[in-house]
VEXGU-770877 format. One record per residue: x negated, y negated, z negated of N, C-alpha, C, CB in turn; residue in one letter. Coordinates in steps of 0.05 Angstrom, whole numbers, plus 32768, in hexadecimal, padded with zeros to 4 digits. Each point is the difference from the previous one (the first is absolute). Glycine has a CB too. Layout:
// residues N
[r [X,Y,Z],[X,Y,Z],[X,Y,Z],[X,Y,Z],"a"];
...
// end
This chain:
// residues 106
[r [7F0E,82B3,7E6F],[8010,8017,7FFC],[801C,7FF9,800A],[7FE4,8011,7FD9],"m"];
[r [802B,8003,802F],[801B,7FFC,800B],[8014,800B,7FEC],[7FEF,8002,8030],"r"];
[r [8025,7FED,7FC9],[8016,8008,7FEF],[801A,7FF9,800D],[7FE4,7FFA,7FD6],"v"];
[r [8032,8013,8022],[801A,7FFA,800C],[8013,7FF6,7FEB],[7FF9,8024,8022],"t"];
[r [8013,7FC5,7FE4],[8015,7FF5,7FEF],[801B,8009,800A],[7FE4,7FD8,7FF5],"w"];
[r [802E,8030,7FF9],[801C,8005,8006],[8010,7FEB,7FF1],[7FF9,8033,8005],"h"];
[r [8015,7FBD,800A],[800D,7FE8,7FF5],[801E,8005,7FFD],[7FDD,7FE3,8014],"l"];
[r [802E,8017,7FD4],[801C,8001,7FFC],[800D,7FE5,8006],[7FFA,8024,7FDC],"g"];
[r [8020,7FDB,8021],[800F,7FE8,8004],[7FFC,7FED,7FE8],[8022,8019,801D],"d"];
[r [7FDA,7FCE,7FE6],[8000,7FEF,8018],[7FE5,7FFD,800E],[8026,7FE8,7FEC],"p"];
[r [7FC5,8026,8009],[7FE5,7FFB,800A],[7FFC,8007,801D],[7FF1,8009,7FD2],"f"];
[r [801B,800D,8037],[7FFC,8008,801C],[800D,7FEB,8013],[7FFF,8030,7FF2],"w"];
[r [8016,7FC4,8004],[800D,7FEB,8011],[7FEE,7FE9,8005],[802D,800D,7FEE],"r"];
[r [7FC3,7FEB,7FFE],[7FEE,7FEA,8002],[7FE8,8007,8011],[8010,7FEF,7FD3],"v"];
[r [7FE5,802A,8029],[7FE9,8008,800F],[8007,8009,801D],[7FEB,800E,7FD5],"a"];
[r [802E,7FFA,802F],[8008,8008,801B],[7FFC,801E,8005],[7FF5,7FD2,800F],"g"];
[r [8003,803D,7FDD],[7FFD,801D,8003],[8003,800D,7FE5],[7FE1,7FF9,8028],"a"];
[r [8029,8020,7FD9],[8002,800F,7FE7],[7FE6,800D,7FF8],[8030,8009,800C],"r"];
[r [7FBE,7FFB,8006],[7FE7,800D,7FFA],[7FE9,7FF0,800E],[8016,802D,7FFB],"r"];
[r [7FD5,7FCE,7FF6],[7FE9,7FF1,800A],[7FE7,800F,7FF9],[8018,7FD4,7FFC],"l"];
[r [7FD7,8030,8018],[7FE6,800C,7FFA],[7FEB,7FEA,8001],[800E,802D,8014],"t"];
[r [7FE2,7FD0,7FD7],[7FED,7FEA,7FFE],[7FE4,800B,7FF9],[8026,7FE1,7FF1],"v"];
[r [7FC6,8010,8018],[7FE5,8006,7FFA],[7FF6,7FEE,7FEA],[7FF7,800F,802F],"d"];
[r [7FFE,7FFC,7FBC],[7FF6,7FF2,7FE8],[7FE3,8007,7FFB],[802F,7FFE,7FED],"l"];
[r [7FC3,7FF1,8004],[7FE4,8007,7FF8],[8000,8019,7FEF],[7FF3,7FCF,8002],"p"];
[r [7FF7,803F,7FFE],[7FFE,801A,7FF1],[8005,7FFD,7FE2],[7FDF,800E,8023],"e"];
[r [801B,7FDB,7FD2],[8003,7FFC,7FE3],[801C,7FF5,7FF8],[7FCF,7FF9,7FFD],"e"];
[r [8044,8007,8016],[8019,7FF2,7FFB],[8011,800D,7FEB],[7FFF,7FF3,802F],"a"];
[r [8010,7FFD,7FC3],[8013,8009,7FEB],[801D,7FFB,800A],[7FDE,7FF6,7FDB],"t"];
[r [8035,8013,8015],[801C,7FFB,8007],[8005,7FE2,8000],[800E,802C,7FEB],"v"];
[r [7FE6,7FC5,8003],[8004,7FE2,8000],[7FF5,7FF4,801A],[7FFD,8000,7FCD],"a"];
[r [7FEC,800A,803C],[7FF4,7FF7,8019],[8013,8005,8018],[7FD2,8008,7FED],"d"];
[r [803A,8010,8012],[8012,8007,8016],[8019,7FEE,8000],[7FF0,8030,7FFD],"a"];
[r [801A,7FC9,7FEC],[8016,7FED,7FFE],[7FF8,7FE5,800B],[8013,8019,7FD8],"l"];
[r [7FD5,7FDE,801F],[7FF6,7FE6,800A],[7FFD,8000,801E],[7FE9,7FF9,7FD4],"d"];
[r [800D,801D,8037],[7FFD,8003,801D],[801B,7FFD,800E],[7FD8,801E,7FF9],"f"];
[r [803C,7FEF,7FFD],[801B,7FFE,800C],[8009,7FE3,8000],[800B,802F,7FF0],"l"];
[r [7FF2,7FC4,7FF9],[8008,7FE4,7FFF],[7FF1,7FEE,8013],[800B,8008,7FD1],"g"];
[r [7FDB,7FFF,8034],[7FF0,7FF0,8013],[8008,8005,801D],[7FDB,8001,7FDF],"g"];
[r [802A,8018,8027],[8008,8008,801C],[801C,7FF8,8007],[7FE1,8026,7FFD],"q"];
[r [8030,7FDA,7FEF],[801D,7FF9,8004],[8007,7FEA,7FEC],[800B,8030,8010],"y"];
[r [7FEF,7FB7,7FF7],[8004,7FEA,7FED],[801C,7FFE,7FF4],[7FDD,7FE8,801A],"p"];
[r [8037,801E,7FF5],[801B,7FFF,7FF5],[8003,8015,7FEA],[8012,7FEF,802C],"m"];
[r [7FE2,8029,7FD8],[8001,8015,7FEC],[7FF1,7FF7,7FE7],[8003,8023,8024],"l"];
[r [7FE6,7FD0,7FE0],[7FF1,7FF5,7FE9],[8010,7FEC,7FF0],[7FD6,8007,801A],"g"];
[r [8038,7FE7,7FF4],[8011,7FED,7FF2],[8016,800E,7FF1],[7FF6,7FDD,8023],"r"];
[r [8016,8037,7FE9],[8016,800F,7FF2],[7FF5,800E,7FE7],[8017,8007,802D],"l"];
[r [7FD2,8005,7FD5],[7FF4,800E,7FE9],[7FFA,7FEC,7FE9],[7FED,8023,801F],"l"];
[r [800A,7FC5,7FE8],[7FF9,7FEC,7FEC],[8018,7FF0,7FF6],[7FD3,7FFD,8015],"r"];
[r [8045,8007,7FF8],[8018,7FF1,7FF8],[8001,7FE5,800B],[8000,801A,7FD7],"g"];
[r [7FF1,7FE0,803E],[8001,7FE6,800C],[8017,7FFE,8014],[7FCE,7FFC,7FFB],"e"];
[r [803D,7FEC,800A],[8016,7FFE,8013],[7FF8,8008,801C],[8012,7FDB,7FE4],"p"];
[r [8001,8030,802A],[7FFC,8008,801C],[800D,7FEB,8012],[7FFE,8031,7FF4],"l"];
[r [7FF4,7FC9,8023],[800C,7FED,8013],[801A,800A,800B],[7FD2,7FF0,800B],"e"];
[r [802F,802A,7FFA],[8018,800C,800C],[8006,801A,7FF2],[7FF6,7FEB,802D],"d"];
[r [801A,8014,7FBE],[8007,8018,7FF0],[8014,8012,800E],[7FF7,7FE6,7FD6],"a"];
[r [8013,8011,8042],[8014,8011,800E],[7FF4,801B,8008],[8016,7FD6,8010],"s"];
[r [7FD0,802C,7FF2],[7FF3,8019,8008],[8005,8015,7FEA],[7FDD,7FE7,801A],"v"];
[r [8029,8011,7FCE],[8005,8013,7FEA],[801B,800D,8002],[7FE2,7FE5,7FE4],"l"];
[r [8030,8011,802D],[801B,800B,8002],[8012,7FF2,7FED],[7FED,802C,800D],"g"];
[r [802D,7FD7,7FF7],[8014,7FF1,7FF1],[8001,8007,7FE2],[801A,7FFD,802A],"p"];
[r [7FDD,801B,7FCE],[8004,8008,7FE4],[7FE9,7FF5,7FEE],[8018,8029,8010],"a"];
[r [7FD2,7FCD,7FFC],[7FE9,7FF9,7FF0],[7FFF,7FE2,7FFB],[7FE7,8026,8012],"w"];
[r [8012,7FD3,7FD5],[7FFD,7FE4,7FF9],[7FE3,7FFC,7FF5],[8032,7FFA,7FF7],"q"];
[r [7FC1,7FF1,8012],[7FE6,7FFA,7FF5],[8004,7FF1,7FE6],[7FEA,7FFF,802F],"v"];
[r [800C,800B,7FBC],[8006,7FF5,7FE5],[7FEB,7FED,7FF6],[8018,8029,7FF7],"v"];
[r [7FD3,7FD2,8018],[7FEC,7FEC,7FF8],[7FEC,800A,7FEB],[8022,7FDE,800C],"g"];
[r [7FDC,803B,7FF1],[7FEC,800C,7FEE],[7FF5,8019,800D],[8017,7FEC,7FD7],"r"];
[r [7FD2,801D,801F],[7FF5,8019,800B],[8013,8017,7FFB],[7FD1,7FEE,7FF7],"a"];
[r [8031,8023,801D],[8012,8017,7FFF],[7FF4,8016,7FEE],[8012,7FF4,802E],"l"];
[r [7FFE,801B,7FC4],[7FF7,8017,7FF0],[7FFA,8018,8011],[801A,7FEF,7FD9],"p"];
[r [7FCF,8010,8035],[7FFA,8016,8013],[7FF7,8019,7FF2],[7FF4,7FDD,8022],"i"];
[r [8010,8039,7FEC],[7FF4,801A,7FF8],[7FED,8009,8017],[8029,800C,7FE4],"q"];
[r [7FC0,7FFD,8013],[7FEC,800A,8013],[7FFA,801D,7FF8],[7FED,7FD2,8009],"v"];
[r [8013,8040,800B],[7FF9,801B,7FFB],[7FE8,8007,8012],[802F,800D,7FF4],"f"];
[r [7FBF,8003,8002],[7FE9,800A,8010],[8002,801E,8000],[7FE2,7FD8,7FF3],"r"];
[r [8022,8033,8025],[8002,801D,8004],[8015,800C,7FED],[7FD0,8001,800E],"n"];
[r [8046,7FF1,7FEF],[8016,800B,7FF0],[7FFF,7FFA,7FE2],[8003,8022,8022],"g"];
[r [7FE9,7FD0,7FD5],[7FFD,7FF9,7FE4],[8002,7FE2,7FFC],[7FE4,802A,7FF8],"r"];
[r [802C,7FCE,7FF4],[8003,7FE4,7FFA],[7FE5,7FF4,7FF7],[8030,8007,7FF4],"a"];
[r [7FCB,7FE0,8015],[7FE9,7FF1,7FF8],[800B,7FE7,7FF1],[7FE2,8011,8027],"v"];
[r [801A,7FEE,7FBF],[800A,7FEA,7FF0],[7FF2,7FE6,8008],[800B,801F,7FDA],"r"];
[r [8003,7FCA,8023],[7FF4,7FE6,8007],[7FE5,7FFC,7FF4],[802E,7FEE,8005],"a"];
[r [7FCF,8019,7FE1],[7FE7,7FFB,7FF2],[7FEA,8013,8009],[801B,7FF1,7FDA],"e"];
[r [7FEB,8024,8036],[7FEC,8013,800A],[7FF8,7FFB,801D],[8012,8021,7FDF],"d"];
[r [7FFC,7FCD,802F],[7FFB,7FFE,801D],[7FE4,7FF7,8007],[8030,7FF5,8004],"r"];
[r [7FC4,7FF9,7FEC],[7FE5,7FF6,8006],[7FEB,8015,7FFB],[800F,7FD2,7FF4],"a"];
[r [7FF7,8042,7FFB],[7FEC,8015,7FFA],[8005,801A,800F],[7FFC,7FEC,7FD3],"a"];
[r [801A,8016,803B],[8007,8019,800E],[7FF3,8000,801C],[802B,8004,7FE6],"t"];
[r [7FC0,800B,801D],[7FF1,8001,801A],[800F,8011,8013],[7FD5,7FFA,7FE8],"r"];
[r [8029,7FFE,8031],[800D,800F,8016],[7FEC,8012,800E],[8020,7FDB,8006],"l"];
[r [7FEB,8039,8008],[7FF0,8012,8011],[800C,8001,801B],[7FF2,801C,7FD8],"e"];
[r [7FFE,7FE8,803C],[800A,8002,801B],[8016,8015,8002],[7FD3,7FF3,8012],"g"];
[r [8042,8006,7FFC],[8017,8012,8004],[8016,7FFC,7FEA],[7FE1,8020,8015],"g"];
[r [801A,7FCF,7FD7],[8014,7FFC,7FEC],[801A,7FF5,800C],[7FDC,7FF8,7FDE],"d"];
[r [803A,800F,8015],[801A,7FF6,8008],[800A,7FEE,7FE9],[800A,8029,801C],"r"];
[r [7FFB,7FBE,7FEA],[800A,7FED,7FED],[801D,7FF9,8006],[7FD2,7FED,7FFA],"l"];
[r [803E,8010,7FF1],[801C,7FFA,8003],[8006,7FE7,7FF1],[800C,8031,8005],"y"];
[r [8002,7FBC,8008],[8008,7FE7,7FF3],[801E,7FFD,8002],[7FD3,7FEB,800C],"l"];
[r [803A,8012,7FDD],[801D,7FFC,8000],[8008,7FF3,7FE6],[8006,8028,801E],"f"];
[r [8014,7FD0,7FE2],[800B,7FF4,7FE7],[800A,8017,7FEF],[800E,7FD6,8018],"l"];
[r [7FF0,8026,7FCE],[800A,8016,7FEE],[801E,8004,8003],[7FDC,7FF5,7FE0],"p"];
[r [802C,8024,801D],[801C,8007,8002],[800D,7FFB,7FE4],[7FF8,8022,8025],"a"];
[r [801E,7FD1,7FDA],[800E,7FFC,7FE7],[801E,8005,8005],[7FDE,7FDE,7FF1],"v"];
[r [8030,8025,7FFA],[801C,8004,8002],[8009,8019,7FF2],[8000,7FE8,802B],"g"];
[r [8018,801F,7FD9],[800A,8018,7FF2],[8013,8010,8010],[7FFA,7FE9,7FD6],"g"];
// end
């Protein structure tokens, strides 16, 4: 099945594109889709797991790698998918997935 990822900053910088269309097995979940991204784009996988990057300059001057997994947010077709639900949330062909950092501040 084909799904489309929309990547926010800094994830698109690491993958090299703001939008990626990927083919996944029919039984895939949101967790599987994240694992697929990490496998296809190893630097993105390392960033998601909080592992050091060989060249963090791709993230731009405002980003610092903090050495821990980032608090990512994933949305499926406009609805948030909590971390504890990602392994159970099945995907359908044509789904739109969004990956970004949570917005904070005031």
